[in-house]
C-alpha positions as a Python dict, from the first residue, in 0.01 Angstrom:
ca = {
    (1, 'X'): (0, 0, 0),
    (2, 'X'): (-103, 360, 63),
    (3, 'X'): (-470, 428, -12),
    (4, 'X'): (-646, 763, -30),
    (5, 'X'): (-1020, 821, -56),
    (6, 'X'): (-1073, 1122, -278),
    (7, 'X'): (-1433, 1219, -344),
    (8, 'X'): (-1591, 880, -422),
    (9, 'X'): (-1270, 729, -562),
    (10, 'X'): (-1031, 494, -386),
    (11, 'X'): (-678, 568, -508),
    (12, 'X'): (-410, 308, -442),
    (13, 'X'): (-47, 396, -503),
    (14, 'X'): (262, 199, -417),
    (15, 'X'): (631, 158, -480),
    (16, 'X'): (754, -192, -555),
    (17, 'X'): (1107, -321, -598),
    (18, 'X'): (1180, -415, -958),
    (19, 'X'): (1300, -772, -986),
    (20, 'X'): (1667, -808, -1072),
    (21, 'X'): (1754, -442, -1011),
    (22, 'X'): (1811, -201, -726),
    (23, 'X'): (1540, 26, -863),
    (24, 'X'): (1177, 77, -769),
    (25, 'X'): (863, 110, -978),
    (26, 'X'): (562, 333, -914),
    (27, 'X'): (220, 163, -941),
    (28, 'X'): (-132, 310, -941),
    (29, 'X'): (-490, 180, -940),
    (30, 'X'): (-815, 374, -908),
    (31, 'X'): (-1147, 227, -796),
    (32, 'X'): (-1498, 367, -770),
    (33, 'X'): (-1801, 245, -575),
    (34, 'X'): (-2067, 30, -739),
    (35, 'X'): (-2432, -40, -659),
    (36, 'X'): (-2313, -340, -455),
    (37, 'X'): (-2143, -211, -137),
    (38, 'X'): (-1918, -519, -133),
    (39, 'X'): (-1776, -443, -477),
    (40, 'X'): (-1571, -165, -635),
    (41, 'X'): (-1545, -82, -1006),
    (42, 'X'): (-1189, -78, -1133),
    (43, 'X'): (-1156, 242, -1334),
    (44, 'X'): (-780, 223, -1370),
    (45, 'X'): (-632, -123, -1307),
    (46, 'X'): (-300, -147, -1125),
    (47, 'X'): (-29, -42, -1367),
    (48, 'X'): (326, 71, -1349),
    (49, 'X'): (351, 444, -1418),
    (50, 'X'): (652, 660, -1505),
    (51, 'X'): (837, 353, -1633),
    (52, 'X'): (1110, 570, -1785),
    (53, 'X'): (1190, 733, -1450),
    (54, 'X'): (1465, 583, -1231),
    (55, 'X'): (1343, 557, -871),
    (56, 'X'): (1599, 468, -609),
    (57, 'X'): (1380, 384, -309),
    (58, 'X'): (1026, 295, -206),
    (59, 'X'): (949, 642, -72),
    (60, 'X'): (1041, 807, -404),
    (61, 'X'): (836, 549, -596),
    (62, 'X'): (530, 607, -376),
    (63, 'X'): (561, 985, -414),
    (64, 'X'): (579, 951, -793),
    (65, 'X'): (285, 709, -795),
    (66, 'X'): (77, 953, -590),
    (67, 'X'): (166, 1241, -822),
    (68, 'X'): (66, 1042, -1131),
    (69, 'X'): (-250, 911, -960),
    (70, 'X'): (-370, 1268, -906),
    (71, 'X'): (-314, 1345, -1275),
    (72, 'X'): (-506, 1032, -1381),
    (73, 'X'): (-787, 1115, -1139),
    (74, 'X'): (-822, 1466, -1284),
    (75, 'X'): (-859, 1313, -1632),
    (76, 'X'): (-1122, 1066, -1505),
    (77, 'X'): (-1322, 1349, -1347),
    (78, 'X'): (-1340, 1551, -1669),
}
């Protein structure tokens, strides 16, 4: 699962094979630090994004997940 640290956020994005199909789904979660260094706050729990988009491989799904994650992160920052 690719992870990027952006500012104080931990952005996780992944492509996962969709059960029963040859297609892939894009998934995103966004975490932020808490007062406890052993814990992270889940700001955006892992969800499938761009569900209406047909993704043919893991690389395409991860690229789409990263694109959507950046959009979600911009909204969280504002």
